[in-house]
PDB file of N, CA, C, O and CB in Angstrom:
ATOM      1  N   MET A   1      15.933  54.294  -1.519  1.00  0.00           N
ATOM      2  CA  MET A   1      17.383  54.311  -1.417  1.00  0.00           C
ATOM      3  C   MET A   1      17.776  53.540  -0.150  1.00  0.00           C
ATOM      4  O   MET A   1      17.366  53.932   0.942  1.00  0.00           O
ATOM      5  CB  MET A   1      17.935  55.785  -1.387  1.00  0.00           C
ATOM      6  N   PRO A   2      18.533  52.491  -0.256  1.00  0.00           N
ATOM      7  CA  PRO A   2      18.894  51.691   0.918  1.00  0.00           C
ATOM      8  C   PRO A   2      19.849  52.442   1.846  1.00  0.00           C
ATOM      9  O   PRO A   2      20.673  53.248   1.411  1.00  0.00           O
ATOM     10  CB  PRO A   2      19.529  50.370   0.480  1.00  0.00           C
ATOM     11  N   PHE A   3      19.710  52.154   3.112  1.00  0.00           N
ATOM     12  CA  PHE A   3      20.567  52.758   4.126  1.00  0.00           C
ATOM     13  C   PHE A   3      21.780  51.859   4.305  1.00  0.00           C
ATOM     14  O   PHE A   3      21.661  50.749   4.822  1.00  0.00           O
ATOM     15  CB  PHE A   3      19.804  52.959   5.482  1.00  0.00           C
ATOM     16  N   SER A   4      22.924  52.322   3.889  1.00  0.00           N
ATOM     17  CA  SER A   4      24.120  51.485   3.896  1.00  0.00           C
ATOM     18  C   SER A   4      24.788  51.464   5.268  1.00  0.00           C
ATOM     19  O   SER A   4      24.504  52.297   6.128  1.00  0.00           O
ATOM     20  CB  SER A   4      25.106  51.974   2.848  1.00  0.00           C
ATOM     21  N   SER A   5      25.664  50.511   5.449  1.00  0.00           N
ATOM     22  CA  SER A   5      26.433  50.401   6.694  1.00  0.00           C
ATOM     23  C   SER A   5      27.328  51.620   6.887  1.00  0.00           C
ATOM     24  O   SER A   5      27.530  52.077   8.012  1.00  0.00           O
ATOM     25  CB  SER A   5      27.282  49.116   6.694  1.00  0.00           C
ATOM     26  N   PHE A   6      27.861  52.142   5.792  1.00  0.00           N
ATOM     27  CA  PHE A   6      28.706  53.328   5.876  1.00  0.00           C
ATOM     28  C   PHE A   6      27.921  54.523   6.397  1.00  0.00           C
ATOM     29  O   PHE A   6      28.409  55.263   7.251  1.00  0.00           O
ATOM     30  CB  PHE A   6      29.309  53.650   4.511  1.00  0.00           C
ATOM     31  N   LYS A   7      26.708  54.715   5.888  1.00  0.00           N
ATOM     32  CA  LYS A   7      25.868  55.823   6.354  1.00  0.00           C
ATOM     33  C   LYS A   7      25.544  55.656   7.837  1.00  0.00           C
ATOM     34  O   LYS A   7      25.542  56.630   8.590  1.00  0.00           O
ATOM     35  CB  LYS A   7      24.563  55.904   5.527  1.00  0.00           C
ATOM     36  N   LEU A   8      25.276  54.440   8.246  1.00  0.00           N
ATOM     37  CA  LEU A   8      24.987  54.175   9.645  1.00  0.00           C
ATOM     38  C   LEU A   8      26.199  54.495  10.518  1.00  0.00           C
ATOM     39  O   LEU A   8      26.054  55.100  11.580  1.00  0.00           O
ATOM     40  CB  LEU A   8      24.563  52.718   9.834  1.00  0.00           C
ATOM     41  N   LEU A   9      27.374  54.099  10.084  1.00  0.00           N
ATOM     42  CA  LEU A   9      28.602  54.384  10.825  1.00  0.00           C
ATOM     43  C   LEU A   9      28.826  55.892  10.952  1.00  0.00           C
ATOM     44  O   LEU A   9      29.162  56.384  12.029  1.00  0.00           O
ATOM     45  CB  LEU A   9      29.809  53.724  10.135  1.00  0.00           C
ATOM     46  N   VAL A  10      28.642  56.617   9.863  1.00  0.00           N
ATOM     47  CA  VAL A  10      28.801  58.072   9.890  1.00  0.00           C
ATOM     48  C   VAL A  10      27.782  58.699  10.837  1.00  0.00           C
ATOM     49  O   VAL A  10      28.123  59.615  11.585  1.00  0.00           O
ATOM     50  CB  VAL A  10      28.649  58.663   8.471  1.00  0.00           C
ATOM     51  N   LEU A  11      26.565  58.232  10.818  1.00  0.00           N
ATOM     52  CA  LEU A  11      25.524  58.752  11.701  1.00  0.00           C
ATOM     53  C   LEU A  11      25.866  58.499  13.161  1.00  0.00           C
ATOM     54  O   LEU A  11      25.715  59.395  13.991  1.00  0.00           O
ATOM     55  CB  LEU A  11      24.175  58.123  11.365  1.00  0.00           C
ATOM     56  N   VAL A  12      26.319  57.306  13.485  1.00  0.00           N
ATOM     57  CA  VAL A  12      26.690  56.968  14.863  1.00  0.00           C
ATOM     58  C   VAL A  12      27.869  57.821  15.329  1.00  0.00           C
ATOM     59  O   VAL A  12      27.861  58.329  16.450  1.00  0.00           O
ATOM     60  CB  VAL A  12      27.040  55.469  14.977  1.00  0.00           C
ATOM     61  N   LEU A  13      28.879  57.981  14.479  1.00  0.00           N
ATOM     62  CA  LEU A  13      30.040  58.801  14.845  1.00  0.00           C
ATOM     63  C   LEU A  13      29.655  60.270  15.019  1.00  0.00           C
ATOM     64  O   LEU A  13      30.157  60.933  15.927  1.00  0.00           O
ATOM     65  CB  LEU A  13      31.136  58.671  13.781  1.00  0.00           C
ATOM     66  N   ALA A  14      28.783  60.780  14.171  1.00  0.00           N
ATOM     67  CA  ALA A  14      28.334  62.168  14.296  1.00  0.00           C
ATOM     68  C   ALA A  14      27.563  62.370  15.597  1.00  0.00           C
ATOM     69  O   ALA A  14      27.755  63.373  16.284  1.00  0.00           O
ATOM     70  CB  ALA A  14      27.457  62.562  13.092  1.00  0.00           C
ATOM     71  N   CYS A  15      26.699  61.429  15.935  1.00  0.00           N
ATOM     72  CA  CYS A  15      25.942  61.525  17.191  1.00  0.00           C
ATOM     73  C   CYS A  15      26.874  61.461  18.395  1.00  0.00           C
ATOM     74  O   CYS A  15      26.685  62.193  19.366  1.00  0.00           O
ATOM     75  CB  CYS A  15      24.894  60.402  17.276  1.00  0.00           C
ATOM     76  N   ALA A  16      27.869  60.599  18.340  1.00  0.00           N
ATOM     77  CA  ALA A  16      28.831  60.495  19.439  1.00  0.00           C
ATOM     78  C   ALA A  16      29.615  61.794  19.589  1.00  0.00           C
ATOM     79  O   ALA A  16      29.860  62.240  20.710  1.00  0.00           O
ATOM     80  CB  ALA A  16      29.795  59.316  19.206  1.00  0.00           C
ATOM     81  N   LEU A  17      30.003  62.397  18.493  1.00  0.00           N
ATOM     82  CA  LEU A  17      30.737  63.664  18.546  1.00  0.00           C
ATOM     83  C   LEU A  17      29.869  64.784  19.109  1.00  0.00           C
ATOM     84  O   LEU A  17      30.347  65.604  19.893  1.00  0.00           O
ATOM     85  CB  LEU A  17      31.241  64.045  17.152  1.00  0.00           C
ATOM     86  N   ILE A  18      28.619  64.824  18.721  1.00  0.00           N
ATOM     87  CA  ILE A  18      27.692  65.826  19.255  1.00  0.00           C
ATOM     88  C   ILE A  18      27.503  65.617  20.752  1.00  0.00           C
ATOM     89  O   ILE A  18      27.475  66.582  21.516  1.00  0.00           O
ATOM     90  CB  ILE A  18      26.328  65.759  18.525  1.00  0.00           C
ATOM     91  N   LEU A  19      27.372  64.363  21.175  1.00  0.00           N
ATOM     92  CA  LEU A  19      27.232  64.065  22.602  1.00  0.00           C
ATOM     93  C   LEU A  19      28.466  64.503  23.374  1.00  0.00           C
ATOM     94  O   LEU A  19      28.349  65.162  24.408  1.00  0.00           O
ATOM     95  CB  LEU A  19      26.984  62.569  22.817  1.00  0.00           C
ATOM     96  N   LYS A  20      29.655  64.143  22.880  1.00  0.00           N
ATOM     97  CA  LYS A  20      30.901  64.535  23.539  1.00  0.00           C
ATOM     98  C   LYS A  20      31.003  66.050  23.659  1.00  0.00           C
ATOM     99  O   LYS A  20      31.336  66.574  24.722  1.00  0.00           O
ATOM    100  CB  LYS A  20      32.107  63.986  22.771  1.00  0.00           C
ATOM    101  N   THR A  21      30.717  66.745  22.573  1.00  0.00           N
ATOM    102  CA  THR A  21      30.814  68.203  22.575  1.00  0.00           C
ATOM    103  C   THR A  21      29.801  68.817  23.535  1.00  0.00           C
ATOM    104  O   THR A  21      30.122  69.770  24.245  1.00  0.00           O
ATOM    105  CB  THR A  21      30.603  68.756  21.161  1.00  0.00           C
ATOM    106  N   SER A  22      28.598  68.289  23.565  1.00  0.00           N
ATOM    107  CA  SER A  22      27.569  68.800  24.474  1.00  0.00           C
ATOM    108  C   SER A  22      27.972  68.607  25.928  1.00  0.00           C
ATOM    109  O   SER A  22      27.805  69.509  26.749  1.00  0.00           O
ATOM    110  CB  SER A  22      26.230  68.110  24.208  1.00  0.00           C
ATOM    111  N   LEU A  23      28.500  67.438  26.246  1.00  0.00           N
ATOM    112  CA  LEU A  23      28.960  67.187  27.616  1.00  0.00           C
ATOM    113  C   LEU A  23      30.130  68.091  27.971  1.00  0.00           C
ATOM    114  O   LEU A  23      30.191  68.613  29.084  1.00  0.00           O
ATOM    115  CB  LEU A  23      29.363  65.719  27.788  1.00  0.00           C
ATOM    116  N   PHE A  24      31.049  68.280  27.048  1.00  0.00           N
ATOM    117  CA  PHE A  24      32.212  69.144  27.266  1.00  0.00           C
ATOM    118  C   PHE A  24      31.767  70.575  27.556  1.00  0.00           C
ATOM    119  O   PHE A  24      32.300  71.226  28.455  1.00  0.00           O
ATOM    120  CB  PHE A  24      33.149  69.114  26.040  1.00  0.00           C
ATOM    121  N   ILE A  25      30.786  71.062  26.789  1.00  0.00           N
ATOM    122  CA  ILE A  25      30.280  72.422  26.990  1.00  0.00           C
ATOM    123  C   ILE A  25      29.537  72.525  28.317  1.00  0.00           C
ATOM    124  O   ILE A  25      29.756  73.469  29.075  1.00  0.00           O
ATOM    125  CB  ILE A  25      29.355  72.835  25.829  1.00  0.00           C
ATOM    126  N   ALA A  26      28.669  71.574  28.604  1.00  0.00           N
ATOM    127  CA  ALA A  26      27.836  71.634  29.804  1.00  0.00           C
ATOM    128  C   ALA A  26      28.652  71.523  31.087  1.00  0.00           C
ATOM    129  O   ALA A  26      28.370  72.225  32.058  1.00  0.00           O
ATOM    130  CB  ALA A  26      26.798  70.535  29.768  1.00  0.00           C
ATOM    131  N   MET A  27      29.651  70.660  31.106  1.00  0.00           N
ATOM    132  CA  MET A  27      30.441  70.431  32.318  1.00  0.00           C
ATOM    133  C   MET A  27      31.590  71.421  32.460  1.00  0.00           C
ATOM    134  O   MET A  27      32.010  71.735  33.573  1.00  0.00           O
ATOM    135  CB  MET A  27      30.986  69.020  32.321  1.00  0.00           C
ATOM    136  N   GLY A  28      32.085  71.900  31.359  1.00  0.00           N
ATOM    137  CA  GLY A  28      33.293  72.702  31.385  1.00  0.00           C
ATOM    138  C   GLY A  28      34.497  71.782  31.237  1.00  0.00           C
ATOM    139  O   GLY A  28      34.434  70.599  31.569  1.00  0.00           O
ATOM    140  N   ALA A  29      35.582  72.332  30.740  1.00  0.00           N
ATOM    141  CA  ALA A  29      36.756  71.530  30.417  1.00  0.00           C
ATOM    142  C   ALA A  29      37.329  70.812  31.633  1.00  0.00           C
ATOM    143  O   ALA A  29      37.678  69.634  31.550  1.00  0.00           O
ATOM    144  CB  ALA A  29      37.816  72.402  29.798  1.00  0.00           C
ATOM    145  N   GLY A  30      37.430  71.508  32.759  1.00  0.00           N
ATOM    146  CA  GLY A  30      38.044  70.912  33.946  1.00  0.00           C
ATOM    147  C   GLY A  30      37.272  69.725  34.490  1.00  0.00           C
ATOM    148  O   GLY A  30      37.842  68.660  34.723  1.00  0.00           O
ATOM    149  N   VAL A  31      35.987  69.907  34.691  1.00  0.00           N
ATOM    150  CA  VAL A  31      35.151  68.834  35.234  1.00  0.00           C
ATOM    151  C   VAL A  31      35.087  67.670  34.247  1.00  0.00           C
ATOM    152  O   VAL A  31      35.145  66.509  34.650  1.00  0.00           O
ATOM    153  CB  VAL A  31      33.725  69.355  35.550  1.00  0.00           C
ATOM    154  N   TYR A  32      34.968  67.981  32.953  1.00  0.00           N
ATOM    155  CA  TYR A  32      34.913  66.931  31.940  1.00  0.00           C
ATOM    156  C   TYR A  32      36.167  66.072  31.990  1.00  0.00           C
ATOM    157  O   TYR A  32      36.086  64.844  31.989  1.00  0.00           O
ATOM    158  CB  TYR A  32      34.741  67.537  30.543  1.00  0.00           C
ATOM    159  N   GLU A  33      37.328  66.722  32.034  1.00  0.00           N
ATOM    160  CA  GLU A  33      38.591  65.976  32.088  1.00  0.00           C
ATOM    161  C   GLU A  33      38.687  65.133  33.359  1.00  0.00           C
ATOM    162  O   GLU A  33      39.192  64.012  33.310  1.00  0.00           O
ATOM    163  CB  GLU A  33      39.783  66.941  32.011  1.00  0.00           C
ATOM    164  N   GLN A  34      38.211  65.650  34.500  1.00  0.00           N
ATOM    165  CA  GLN A  34      38.221  64.876  35.749  1.00  0.00           C
ATOM    166  C   GLN A  34      37.368  63.624  35.615  1.00  0.00           C
ATOM    167  O   GLN A  34      37.777  62.540  36.030  1.00  0.00           O
ATOM    168  CB  GLN A  34      37.716  65.732  36.922  1.00  0.00           C
ATOM    169  N   ARG A  35      36.191  63.773  35.039  1.00  0.00           N
ATOM    170  CA  ARG A  35      35.291  62.621  34.874  1.00  0.00           C
ATOM    171  C   ARG A  35      35.903  61.570  33.945  1.00  0.00           C
ATOM    172  O   ARG A  35      35.796  60.371  34.200  1.00  0.00           O
ATOM    173  CB  ARG A  35      33.926  63.081  34.320  1.00  0.00           C
ATOM    174  N   VAL A  36      36.536  62.022  32.884  1.00  0.00           N
ATOM    175  CA  VAL A  36      37.173  61.084  31.964  1.00  0.00           C
ATOM    176  C   VAL A  36      38.323  60.369  32.669  1.00  0.00           C
ATOM    177  O   VAL A  36      38.521  59.170  32.471  1.00  0.00           O
ATOM    178  CB  VAL A  36      37.681  61.816  30.696  1.00  0.00           C
ATOM    179  N   GLN A  37      39.087  61.098  33.492  1.00  0.00           N
ATOM    180  CA  GLN A  37      40.180  60.473  34.243  1.00  0.00           C
ATOM    181  C   GLN A  37      39.649  59.444  35.242  1.00  0.00           C
ATOM    182  O   GLN A  37      40.276  58.406  35.451  1.00  0.00           O
ATOM    183  CB  GLN A  37      41.002  61.542  34.977  1.00  0.00           C
ATOM    184  N   MET A  38      38.501  59.726  35.859  1.00  0.00           N
ATOM    185  CA  MET A  38      37.884  58.755  36.775  1.00  0.00           C
ATOM    186  C   MET A  38      37.503  57.484  36.019  1.00  0.00           C
ATOM    187  O   MET A  38      37.723  56.373  36.503  1.00  0.00           O
ATOM    188  CB  MET A  38      36.633  59.365  37.462  1.00  0.00           C
ATOM    189  N   LEU A  39      36.932  57.656  34.832  1.00  0.00           N
ATOM    190  CA  LEU A  39      36.578  56.492  34.017  1.00  0.00           C
ATOM    191  C   LEU A  39      37.816  55.686  33.638  1.00  0.00           C
ATOM    192  O   LEU A  39      37.768  54.457  33.579  1.00  0.00           O
ATOM    193  CB  LEU A  39      35.834  56.932  32.754  1.00  0.00           C
ATOM    194  N   ALA A  40      38.911  56.372  33.384  1.00  0.00           N
ATOM    195  CA  ALA A  40      40.142  55.699  32.968  1.00  0.00           C
ATOM    196  C   ALA A  40      40.710  54.800  34.061  1.00  0.00           C
ATOM    197  O   ALA A  40      41.548  53.944  33.776  1.00  0.00           O
ATOM    198  CB  ALA A  40      41.182  56.725  32.562  1.00  0.00           C
ATOM    199  N   GLN A  41      40.276  54.976  35.291  1.00  0.00           N
ATOM    200  CA  GLN A  41      40.753  54.160  36.404  1.00  0.00           C
ATOM    201  C   GLN A  41      39.851  52.954  36.682  1.00  0.00           C
ATOM    202  O   GLN A  41      40.138  52.156  37.574  1.00  0.00           O
ATOM    203  CB  GLN A  41      40.862  55.010  37.651  1.00  0.00           C
ATOM    204  N   GLY A  42      38.766  52.822  35.922  1.00  0.00           N
ATOM    205  CA  GLY A  42      37.766  51.798  36.219  1.00  0.00           C
ATOM    206  C   GLY A  42      37.970  50.485  35.495  1.00  0.00           C
ATOM    207  O   GLY A  42      39.089  50.089  35.170  1.00  0.00           O
ATOM    208  N   THR A  43      36.860  49.830  35.256  1.00  0.00           N
ATOM    209  CA  THR A  43      36.824  48.530  34.592  1.00  0.00           C
ATOM    210  C   THR A  43      37.263  48.668  33.135  1.00  0.00           C
ATOM    211  O   THR A  43      37.372  49.785  32.628  1.00  0.00           O
ATOM    212  CB  THR A  43      35.408  47.917  34.673  1.00  0.00           C
ATOM    213  N   PRO A  44      37.513  47.561  32.465  1.00  0.00           N
ATOM    214  CA  PRO A  44      37.883  47.658  31.044  1.00  0.00           C
ATOM    215  C   PRO A  44      36.848  48.406  30.192  1.00  0.00           C
ATOM    216  O   PRO A  44      37.217  49.150  29.283  1.00  0.00           O
ATOM    217  CB  PRO A  44      38.082  46.268  30.479  1.00  0.00           C
ATOM    218  N   ALA A  45      35.582  48.214  30.476  1.00  0.00           N
ATOM    219  CA  ALA A  45      34.546  48.932  29.722  1.00  0.00           C
ATOM    220  C   ALA A  45      34.617  50.428  30.004  1.00  0.00           C
ATOM    221  O   ALA A  45      34.454  51.240  29.093  1.00  0.00           O
ATOM    222  CB  ALA A  45      33.144  48.391  30.075  1.00  0.00           C
ATOM    223  N   GLU A  46      34.859  50.798  31.265  1.00  0.00           N
ATOM    224  CA  GLU A  46      34.987  52.209  31.614  1.00  0.00           C
ATOM    225  C   GLU A  46      36.232  52.826  30.979  1.00  0.00           C
ATOM    226  O   GLU A  46      36.210  53.977  30.541  1.00  0.00           O
ATOM    227  CB  GLU A  46      35.033  52.377  33.134  1.00  0.00           C
ATOM    228  N   ARG A  47      37.316  52.053  30.932  1.00  0.00           N
ATOM    229  CA  ARG A  47      38.534  52.550  30.281  1.00  0.00           C
ATOM    230  C   ARG A  47      38.305  52.775  28.791  1.00  0.00           C
ATOM    231  O   ARG A  47      38.810  53.743  28.221  1.00  0.00           O
ATOM    232  CB  ARG A  47      39.695  51.565  30.491  1.00  0.00           C
ATOM    233  N   ALA A  48      37.550  51.890  28.163  1.00  0.00           N
ATOM    234  CA  ALA A  48      37.216  52.070  26.749  1.00  0.00           C
ATOM    235  C   ALA A  48      36.360  53.323  26.560  1.00  0.00           C
ATOM    236  O   ALA A  48      36.551  54.075  25.604  1.00  0.00           O
ATOM    237  CB  ALA A  48      36.476  50.826  26.203  1.00  0.00           C
ATOM    238  N   GLY A  49      35.424  53.539  27.472  1.00  0.00           N
ATOM    239  CA  GLY A  49      34.610  54.753  27.422  1.00  0.00           C
ATOM    240  C   GLY A  49      35.451  56.001  27.606  1.00  0.00           C
ATOM    241  O   GLY A  49      35.230  57.006  26.931  1.00  0.00           O
ATOM    242  N   ALA A  50      36.420  55.944  28.521  1.00  0.00           N
ATOM    243  CA  ALA A  50      37.313  57.082  28.735  1.00  0.00           C
ATOM    244  C   ALA A  50      38.111  57.383  27.481  1.00  0.00           C
ATOM    245  O   ALA A  50      38.309  58.545  27.126  1.00  0.00           O
ATOM    246  CB  ALA A  50      38.258  56.814  29.907  1.00  0.00           C
ATOM    247  N   TRP A  51      38.568  56.336  26.811  1.00  0.00           N
ATOM    248  CA  TRP A  51      39.313  56.545  25.576  1.00  0.00           C
ATOM    249  C   TRP A  51      38.431  57.223  24.520  1.00  0.00           C
ATOM    250  O   TRP A  51      38.871  58.146  23.835  1.00  0.00           O
ATOM    251  CB  TRP A  51      39.854  55.203  25.045  1.00  0.00           C
ATOM    252  N   ALA A  52      37.186  56.758  24.397  1.00  0.00           N
ATOM    253  CA  ALA A  52      36.280  57.313  23.400  1.00  0.00           C
ATOM    254  C   ALA A  52      35.853  58.731  23.744  1.00  0.00           C
ATOM    255  O   ALA A  52      35.607  59.538  22.847  1.00  0.00           O
ATOM    256  CB  ALA A  52      35.061  56.433  23.260  1.00  0.00           C
ATOM    257  N   LEU A  53      35.764  59.045  25.035  1.00  0.00           N
ATOM    258  CA  LEU A  53      35.263  60.345  25.461  1.00  0.00           C
ATOM    259  C   LEU A  53      36.337  61.398  25.677  1.00  0.00           C
ATOM    260  O   LEU A  53      36.016  62.548  25.976  1.00  0.00           O
ATOM    261  CB  LEU A  53      34.495  60.183  26.709  1.00  0.00           C
ATOM    262  N   GLN A  54      37.603  61.033  25.533  1.00  0.00           N
ATOM    263  CA  GLN A  54      38.626  62.046  25.758  1.00  0.00           C
ATOM    264  C   GLN A  54      38.423  63.217  24.802  1.00  0.00           C
ATOM    265  O   GLN A  54      38.040  63.042  23.645  1.00  0.00           O
ATOM    266  CB  GLN A  54      40.034  61.444  25.585  1.00  0.00           C
ATOM    267  N   ALA A  55      38.690  64.408  25.314  1.00  0.00           N
ATOM    268  CA  ALA A  55      38.443  65.629  24.549  1.00  0.00           C
ATOM    269  C   ALA A  55      39.510  65.798  23.480  1.00  0.00           C
ATOM    270  O   ALA A  55      40.611  66.273  23.757  1.00  0.00           O
ATOM    271  CB  ALA A  55      38.412  66.861  25.476  1.00  0.00           C
ATOM    272  N   ASP A  56      39.179  65.410  22.264  1.00  0.00           N
ATOM    273  CA  ASP A  56      40.103  65.528  21.146  1.00  0.00           C
ATOM    274  C   ASP A  56      40.015  66.933  20.543  1.00  0.00           C
ATOM    275  O   ASP A  56      39.136  67.709  20.920  1.00  0.00           O
ATOM    276  CB  ASP A  56      39.802  64.454  20.074  1.00  0.00           C
ATOM    277  N   PRO A  57      40.903  67.265  19.623  1.00  0.00           N
ATOM    278  CA  PRO A  57      40.876  68.604  19.023  1.00  0.00           C
ATOM    279  C   PRO A  57      39.556  68.943  18.325  1.00  0.00           C
ATOM    280  O   PRO A  57      39.143  70.103  18.327  1.00  0.00           O
ATOM    281  CB  PRO A  57      42.001  68.729  18.034  1.00  0.00           C
ATOM    282  N   VAL A  58      38.898  67.967  17.740  1.00  0.00           N
ATOM    283  CA  VAL A  58      37.623  68.236  17.070  1.00  0.00           C
ATOM    284  C   VAL A  58      36.566  68.642  18.092  1.00  0.00           C
ATOM    285  O   VAL A  58      35.823  69.597  17.867  1.00  0.00           O
ATOM    286  CB  VAL A  58      37.150  66.998  16.272  1.00  0.00           C
ATOM    287  N   THR A  59      36.490  67.928  19.211  1.00  0.00           N
ATOM    288  CA  THR A  59      35.529  68.260  20.265  1.00  0.00           C
ATOM    289  C   THR A  59      35.793  69.655  20.805  1.00  0.00           C
ATOM    290  O   THR A  59      34.866  70.450  20.958  1.00  0.00           O
ATOM    291  CB  THR A  59      35.592  67.229  21.405  1.00  0.00           C
ATOM    292  N   ARG A  60      37.044  69.953  21.092  1.00  0.00           N
ATOM    293  CA  ARG A  60      37.395  71.285  21.599  1.00  0.00           C
ATOM    294  C   ARG A  60      37.093  72.366  20.562  1.00  0.00           C
ATOM    295  O   ARG A  60      36.604  73.440  20.914  1.00  0.00           O
ATOM    296  CB  ARG A  60      38.880  71.336  21.992  1.00  0.00           C
ATOM    297  N   GLY A  61      37.377  72.095  19.306  1.00  0.00           N
ATOM    298  CA  GLY A  61      37.096  73.062  18.247  1.00  0.00           C
ATOM    299  C   GLY A  61      35.611  73.342  18.096  1.00  0.00           C
ATOM    300  O   GLY A  61      35.204  74.493  17.932  1.00  0.00           O
ATOM    301  N   LEU A  62      34.805  72.296  18.152  1.00  0.00           N
ATOM    302  CA  LEU A  62      33.353  72.485  18.067  1.00  0.00           C
ATOM    303  C   LEU A  62      32.833  73.264  19.270  1.00  0.00           C
ATOM    304  O   LEU A  62      31.938  74.097  19.131  1.00  0.00           O
ATOM    305  CB  LEU A  62      32.639  71.129  17.971  1.00  0.00           C
ATOM    306  N   ALA A  63      33.388  72.997  20.445  1.00  0.00           N
ATOM    307  CA  ALA A  63      32.972  73.733  21.642  1.00  0.00           C
ATOM    308  C   ALA A  63      33.294  75.213  21.498  1.00  0.00           C
ATOM    309  O   ALA A  63      32.458  76.060  21.813  1.00  0.00           O
ATOM    310  CB  ALA A  63      33.656  73.162  22.898  1.00  0.00           C
ATOM    311  N   TRP A  64      34.499  75.537  21.024  1.00  0.00           N
ATOM    312  CA  TRP A  64      34.870  76.947  20.837  1.00  0.00           C
ATOM    313  C   TRP A  64      34.013  77.597  19.759  1.00  0.00           C
ATOM    314  O   TRP A  64      33.645  78.763  19.893  1.00  0.00           O
ATOM    315  CB  TRP A  64      36.358  77.070  20.470  1.00  0.00           C
ATOM    316  N   ALA A  65      33.691  76.877  18.702  1.00  0.00           N
ATOM    317  CA  ALA A  65      32.820  77.419  17.657  1.00  0.00           C
ATOM    318  C   ALA A  65      31.444  77.729  18.230  1.00  0.00           C
ATOM    319  O   ALA A  65      30.847  78.750  17.888  1.00  0.00           O
ATOM    320  CB  ALA A  65      32.699  76.431  16.476  1.00  0.00           C
ATOM    321  N   PHE A  66      30.941  76.866  19.089  1.00  0.00           N
ATOM    322  CA  PHE A  66      29.656  77.100  19.742  1.00  0.00           C
ATOM    323  C   PHE A  66      29.729  78.349  20.608  1.00  0.00           C
ATOM    324  O   PHE A  66      28.841  79.199  20.549  1.00  0.00           O
ATOM    325  CB  PHE A  66      29.244  75.882  20.590  1.00  0.00           C
ATOM    326  N   TYR A  67      30.793  78.467  21.420  1.00  0.00           N
ATOM    327  CA  TYR A  67      30.962  79.648  22.268  1.00  0.00           C
ATOM    328  C   TYR A  67      31.006  80.916  21.424  1.00  0.00           C
ATOM    329  O   TYR A  67      30.357  81.904  21.766  1.00  0.00           O
ATOM    330  CB  TYR A  67      32.241  79.528  23.112  1.00  0.00           C
ATOM    331  N   ASP A  68      31.758  80.904  20.332  1.00  0.00           N
ATOM    332  CA  ASP A  68      31.862  82.077  19.464  1.00  0.00           C
ATOM    333  C   ASP A  68      30.515  82.438  18.858  1.00  0.00           C
ATOM    334  O   ASP A  68      30.171  83.617  18.775  1.00  0.00           O
ATOM    335  CB  ASP A  68      32.882  81.830  18.356  1.00  0.00           C
ATOM    336  N   THR A  69      29.752  81.445  18.437  1.00  0.00           N
ATOM    337  CA  THR A  69      28.438  81.682  17.847  1.00  0.00           C
ATOM    338  C   THR A  69      27.490  82.292  18.862  1.00  0.00           C
ATOM    339  O   THR A  69      26.779  83.248  18.553  1.00  0.00           O
ATOM    340  CB  THR A  69      27.854  80.383  17.299  1.00  0.00           C
ATOM    341  N   VAL A  70      27.472  81.748  20.071  1.00  0.00           N
ATOM    342  CA  VAL A  70      26.593  82.279  21.120  1.00  0.00           C
ATOM    343  C   VAL A  70      27.002  83.702  21.472  1.00  0.00           C
ATOM    344  O   VAL A  70      26.141  84.561  21.658  1.00  0.00           O
ATOM    345  CB  VAL A  70      26.634  81.380  22.382  1.00  0.00           C
ATOM    346  N   ALA A  71      28.307  83.966  21.566  1.00  0.00           N
ATOM    347  CA  ALA A  71      28.778  85.313  21.883  1.00  0.00           C
ATOM    348  C   ALA A  71      28.367  86.301  20.795  1.00  0.00           C
ATOM    349  O   ALA A  71      27.973  87.425  21.105  1.00  0.00           O
ATOM    350  CB  ALA A  71      30.304  85.321  22.059  1.00  0.00           C
ATOM    351  N   ALA A  72      28.452  85.902  19.528  1.00  0.00           N
ATOM    352  CA  ALA A  72      28.057  86.780  18.430  1.00  0.00           C
ATOM    353  C   ALA A  72      26.563  87.078  18.474  1.00  0.00           C
ATOM    354  O   ALA A  72      26.151  88.214  18.241  1.00  0.00           O
ATOM    355  CB  ALA A  72      28.428  86.152  17.087  1.00  0.00           C
ATOM    356  N   VAL A  73      25.763  86.082  18.767  1.00  0.00           N
ATOM    357  CA  VAL A  73      24.312  86.279  18.859  1.00  0.00           C
ATOM    358  C   VAL A  73      23.991  87.219  20.024  1.00  0.00           C
ATOM    359  O   VAL A  73      23.123  88.083  19.900  1.00  0.00           O
ATOM    360  CB  VAL A  73      23.578  84.915  19.039  1.00  0.00           C
ATOM    361  N   ARG A  74      24.673  87.058  21.133  1.00  0.00           N
ATOM    362  CA  ARG A  74      24.433  87.947  22.278  1.00  0.00           C
ATOM    363  C   ARG A  74      24.815  89.386  21.951  1.00  0.00           C
ATOM    364  O   ARG A  74      24.111  90.320  22.335  1.00  0.00           O
ATOM    365  CB  ARG A  74      25.221  87.464  23.503  1.00  0.00           C
ATOM    366  N   ARG A  75      25.938  89.569  21.237  1.00  0.00           N
ATOM    367  CA  ARG A  75      26.355  90.931  20.874  1.00  0.00           C
ATOM    368  C   ARG A  75      25.325  91.588  19.966  1.00  0.00           C
ATOM    369  O   ARG A  75      25.049  92.780  20.103  1.00  0.00           O
ATOM    370  CB  ARG A  75      27.730  90.912  20.181  1.00  0.00           C
ATOM    371  N   GLN A  76      24.755  90.825  19.043  1.00  0.00           N
ATOM    372  CA  GLN A  76      23.751  91.385  18.147  1.00  0.00           C
ATOM    373  C   GLN A  76      22.464  91.713  18.890  1.00  0.00           C
ATOM    374  O   GLN A  76      21.755  92.647  18.517  1.00  0.00           O
ATOM    375  CB  GLN A  76      23.463  90.419  17.008  1.00  0.00           C
ATOM    376  N   ALA A  77      22.154  90.954  19.941  1.00  0.00           N
ATOM    377  CA  ALA A  77      20.925  91.164  20.691  1.00  0.00           C
ATOM    378  C   ALA A  77      21.003  92.436  21.550  1.00  0.00           C
ATOM    379  O   ALA A  77      19.981  93.033  21.888  1.00  0.00           O
ATOM    380  CB  ALA A  77      20.636  89.948  21.573  1.00  0.00           C
ATOM    381  N   LEU A  78      22.217  92.831  21.890  1.00  0.00           N
ATOM    382  CA  LEU A  78      22.380  94.032  22.730  1.00  0.00           C
ATOM    383  C   LEU A  78      22.319  95.251  21.911  1.00  0.00           C
ATOM    384  O   LEU A  78      22.437  96.357  22.440  1.00  0.00           O
ATOM    385  CB  LEU A  78      23.676  94.008  23.492  1.00  0.00           C
TER     386      LEU A  78
END
């Protein structure tokens, strides 16, 4: 089965979303937003990165889903 350009695009976007969400969770919302704002003040490439990395509703939703899942697992472990 050939690997199409569409599948590749979906894979790249999914990986980027996972990366964004992981960074958002690891840094916390405040620090993440500060770093993105710093990028937004830089070179054109950095500004493009800031645009791509801004915390959109999907990233925030995935982060909250992760928090809820971890909290549920912890409650069951106790």
